[in-house]
MIDOSE-1310 file (N, C-alpha, C; in nm, 2 decimals, decimal comma, always signed):
residues 105
madl	+4,39/+1,04/+7,68/+4,39/+0,92/+7,78/+4,25/+0,84/+7,76; +4,25/+0,73/+7,78/+4,15/+0,61/+7,78/+4,04/+0,65/+7,85; +3,90/+0,63/+7,81/+3,80/+0,65/+7,90/+3,80/+0,52/+8,00; +3,80/+0,57/+8,13/+3,81/+0,49/+8,24/+3,67/+0,42/+8,30
kytp	+3,55/+0,45/+8,21/+3,42/+0,41/+8,26/+3,41/+0,26/+8,20; +3,38/+0,17/+8,29/+3,36/+0,04/+8,27/+3,20/-0,01/+8,26; +3,17/-0,07/+8,16/+3,02/-0,10/+8,17/+3,03/-0,26/+8,13; +3,00/-0,35/+8,21/+3,01/-0,49/+8,20/+2,89/-0,54/+8,11
vphd	+2,93/-0,64/+7,99/+2,84/-0,67/+7,92/+2,77/-0,81/+7,97; +2,65/-0,80/+7,97/+2,56/-0,91/+8,05/+2,62/-1,04/+7,97; +2,64/-1,17/+8,05/+2,67/-1,30/+8,00/+2,63/-1,41/+8,09; +2,57/-1,50/+8,04/+2,52/-1,62/+8,11/+2,63/-1,73/+8,09
hatl	+2,73/-1,74/+8,18/+2,83/-1,84/+8,17/+2,77/-1,99/+8,17; +2,71/-2,00/+8,28/+2,63/-2,14/+8,28/+2,57/-2,18/+8,17; +2,49/-2,09/+8,11/+2,39/-2,15/+7,97/+2,50/-2,18/+7,86; +2,58/-2,09/+7,86/+2,70/-2,11/+7,76/+2,76/-2,22/+7,77
laka	+2,81/-2,27/+7,89/+2,89/-2,39/+7,92/+2,82/-2,51/+7,90; +2,68/-2,54/+7,95/+2,60/-2,61/+7,94/+2,57/-2,67/+7,78; +2,56/-2,57/+7,70/+2,53/-2,58/+7,56/+2,68/-2,62/+7,48; +2,78/-2,58/+7,54/+2,94/-2,62/+7,49/+2,97/-2,77/+7,51
kkra	+2,91/-2,81/+7,64/+2,95/-2,96/+7,69/+2,88/-3,05/+7,61; +2,78/-3,02/+7,53/+2,70/-3,12/+7,44/+2,82/-3,16/+7,31; +2,92/-3,08/+7,28/+2,99/-3,08/+7,17/+3,10/-3,19/+7,22; +3,12/-3,28/+7,11/+3,23/-3,39/+7,15/+3,37/-3,34/+7,15
gfte	+3,43/-3,39/+7,26/+3,57/-3,34/+7,29/+3,56/-3,22/+7,37; +3,46/-3,14/+7,40/+3,46/-3,03/+7,48/+3,51/-3,05/+7,61; +3,45/-3,13/+7,67/+3,47/-3,14/+7,82/+3,61/-3,19/+7,86; +3,69/-3,27/+7,77/+3,82/-3,29/+7,78/+3,91/-3,17/+7,76
ayda	+3,89/-3,10/+7,65/+3,96/-2,99/+7,62/+3,95/-2,88/+7,73; +3,83/-2,85/+7,77/+3,80/-2,76/+7,89/+3,86/-2,77/+8,02; +3,86/-2,92/+8,05/+3,92/-2,98/+8,16/+4,07/-2,94/+8,18; +4,14/-2,95/+8,05/+4,28/-2,94/+8,02/+4,33/-2,81/+8,05
lele	+4,23/-2,71/+8,04/+4,26/-2,57/+8,07/+4,19/-2,52/+8,18; +4,17/-2,60/+8,27/+4,12/-2,55/+8,40/+4,17/-2,43/+8,46; +4,33/-2,45/+8,49/+4,39/-2,34/+8,56/+4,38/-2,21/+8,48; +4,41/-2,22/+8,35/+4,40/-2,10/+8,27/+4,26/-2,02/+8,26
yala	+4,14/-2,12/+8,28/+4,01/-2,03/+8,29/+4,02/-2,00/+8,42; +4,06/-2,06/+8,53/+4,06/-1,99/+8,66/+4,13/-1,85/+8,66; +4,26/-1,85/+8,62/+4,32/-1,72/+8,62/+4,25/-1,63/+8,53; +4,19/-1,66/+8,41/+4,13/-1,55/+8,34/+4,01/-1,48/+8,39
gqml	+3,93/-1,58/+8,48/+3,82/-1,55/+8,55/+3,85/-1,46/+8,66; +3,96/-1,47/+8,73/+4,01/-1,39/+8,86/+4,07/-1,25/+8,78; +4,12/-1,25/+8,68/+4,16/-1,13/+8,61/+4,05/-1,05/+8,58; +3,95/-1,09/+8,50/+3,81/-1,03/+8,45/+3,75/-0,96/+8,59
kara	+3,72/-1,06/+8,67/+3,68/-1,02/+8,82/+3,75/-0,90/+8,86; +3,88/-0,89/+8,87/+3,94/-0,80/+8,95/+3,94/-0,66/+8,85; +3,94/-0,70/+8,72/+3,93/-0,55/+8,64/+3,79/-0,50/+8,65; +3,70/-0,61/+8,66/+3,56/-0,54/+8,68/+3,52/-0,47/+8,81
kagl	+3,60/-0,53/+8,92/+3,60/-0,47/+9,05/+3,66/-0,33/+9,06; +3,76/-0,30/+8,99/+3,84/-0,18/+8,97/+3,79/-0,10/+8,88; +3,66/-0,14/+8,82/+3,59/-0,05/+8,72/+3,65/+0,02/+8,60; +3,74/-0,08/+8,54/+3,85/-0,04/+8,44/+3,80/-0,12/+8,29
tqda	+3,84/-0,05/+8,20/+3,82/-0,10/+8,08/+3,96/-0,18/+8,04; +3,94/-0,25/+7,92/+4,08/-0,30/+7,88/+4,18/-0,19/+7,83; +4,14/-0,09/+7,78/+4,19/+0,04/+7,72/+4,28/+0,09/+7,85; +4,19/+0,12/+7,96/+4,24/+0,17/+8,08/+4,36/+0,07/+8,16
vaer	+4,34/-0,04/+8,15/+4,45/-0,14/+8,20/+4,57/-0,15/+8,12; +4,54/-0,13/+7,98/+4,65/-0,13/+7,88/+4,74/-0,02/+7,90; +4,68/+0,10/+7,93/+4,74/+0,25/+7,94/+4,83/+0,20/+8,10; +4,76/+0,18/+8,18/+4,84/+0,14/+8,32/+4,95/+0,04/+8,32
mgtt	+4,94/-0,05/+8,22/+5,05/-0,16/+8,20/+5,17/-0,10/+8,10; +5,12/-0,02/+8,03/+5,20/+0,06/+7,92/+5,21/-0,04/+7,79; +5,07/-0,09/+7,76/+5,08/-0,17/+7,66/+4,95/-0,15/+7,58; +4,90/-0,24/+7,48/+4,79/-0,23/+7,40/+4,68/-0,32/+7,45
ksav	+4,56/-0,26/+7,41/+4,42/-0,33/+7,45/+4,42/-0,46/+7,38; +4,47/-0,48/+7,30/+4,49/-0,62/+7,21/+4,58/-0,71/+7,29; +4,68/-0,65/+7,37/+4,76/-0,74/+7,45/+4,69/-0,80/+7,59; +4,62/-0,69/+7,64/+4,53/-0,71/+7,74/+4,42/-0,82/+7,72
srle	+4,37/-0,79/+7,61/+4,24/-0,91/+7,56/+4,31/-1,05/+7,55; +4,42/-1,07/+7,49/+4,51/-1,17/+7,48/+4,52/-1,22/+7,62; +4,57/-1,16/+7,72/+4,60/-1,19/+7,86/+4,47/-1,24/+7,93; +4,38/-1,19/+7,90/+4,22/-1,22/+7,95/+4,17/-1,35/+7,90
aagr	+4,22/-1,39/+7,78/+4,17/-1,52/+7,71/+4,21/-1,62/+7,73; +4,17/-1,68/+7,80/+4,23/-1,84/+7,84/+4,26/-1,93/+7,75; +4,39/-2,00/+7,76/+4,44/-2,08/+7,67/+4,50/-2,03/+7,53; +4,49/-1,89/+7,52/+4,55/-1,85/+7,41/+4,69/-1,78/+7,42
haps	+4,72/-1,75/+7,55/+4,86/-1,72/+7,57/+4,90/-1,75/+7,70; +5,03/-1,77/+7,73/+5,08/-1,78/+7,84/+5,16/-1,67/+7,90; +5,11/-1,60/+7,99/+5,19/-1,47/+8,03/+5,30/-1,51/+8,13; +5,40/-1,42/+8,12/+5,50/-1,42/+8,20/+5,46/-1,37/+8,36
lttl	+5,54/-1,42/+8,45/+5,51/-1,36/+8,57/+5,51/-1,21/+8,59; +5,63/-1,14/+8,50/+5,63/-1,00/+8,52/+5,50/-0,93/+8,43; +5,46/-1,00/+8,34/+5,31/-0,94/+8,28/+5,21/-0,96/+8,39; +5,20/-1,07/+8,46/+5,08/-1,10/+8,55/+5,12/-1,00/+8,67
kkya	+5,25/-0,97/+8,71/+5,24/-0,86/+8,82/+5,19/-0,74/+8,78; +5,23/-0,70/+8,64/+5,20/-0,56/+8,57/+5,03/-0,55/+8,57; +4,98/-0,67/+8,54/+4,84/-0,67/+8,52/+4,77/-0,65/+8,66; +4,83/-0,71/+8,75/+4,77/-0,71/+8,90/+4,79/-0,59/+8,95
aavg	+4,89/-0,50/+8,95/+4,92/-0,40/+8,98/+4,82/-0,27/+8,90; +4,79/-0,30/+8,77/+4,72/-0,22/+8,70/+4,57/-0,23/+8,74; +4,52/-0,33/+8,80/+4,37/-0,35/+8,85/+4,37/-0,34/+9,00; +4,48/-0,28/+9,07/+4,49/-0,27/+9,21/+4,48/-0,39/+9,30
cdlq	+4,57/-0,50/+9,25/+4,59/-0,63/+9,34/+4,73/-0,66/+9,33; +4,77/-0,74/+9,43/+4,89/-0,82/+9,44/+4,89/-0,95/+9,37; +4,98/-0,99/+9,29/+4,97/-1,13/+9,24/+5,04/-1,24/+9,35; +4,98/-1,33/+9,36/+5,02/-1,44/+9,48/+5,03/-1,57/+9,38
vklv	+5,13/-1,65/+9,40/+5,16/-1,78/+9,33/+5,20/-1,88/+9,41; +5,13/-2,00/+9,43/+5,17/-2,10/+9,50/+5,17/-2,25/+9,44; +5,24/-2,32/+9,52/+5,23/-2,46/+9,46/+5,16/-2,55/+9,59; +5,08/-2,62/+9,54/+4,97/-2,70/+9,63/+5,02/-2,86/+9,62
arkp	+5,05/-2,91/+9,72/+5,07/-3,08/+9,74/+4,95/-3,14/+9,67; +4,98/-3,22/+9,59/+4,87/-3,31/+9,52/+4,81/-3,40/+9,65; +4,68/-3,44/+9,65/+4,62/-3,52/+9,74/+4,67/-3,68/+9,69; +4,69/-3,76/+9,76/+4,75/-3,90/+9,74/+4,63/-3,96/+9,65
a	+4,65/-4,04/+9,56/+4,53/-4,09/+9,46/+4,49/-4,23/+9,55
């Protein structure tokens, strides 16, 4: 059985992002992936709140740690709703998807 103890790695996202924004083309590419980054952030927060490792989530989903890693990496993989439901269940959450009307320009 996988080790279920989770120890978060310290990370200063604001500093990393500020440094990256200095690179040409970064802001446009980052903005294009806004939804993917938001989803990945929610997934990471949910897993951390559940106190689970990627191994533990993988075991609960019936998949591999590398598959979970790909799911949590924004922009690298477009998961199906079925996969997102499995991930949500594995970390003790429900998945909600909604369409929001755009504001007039």
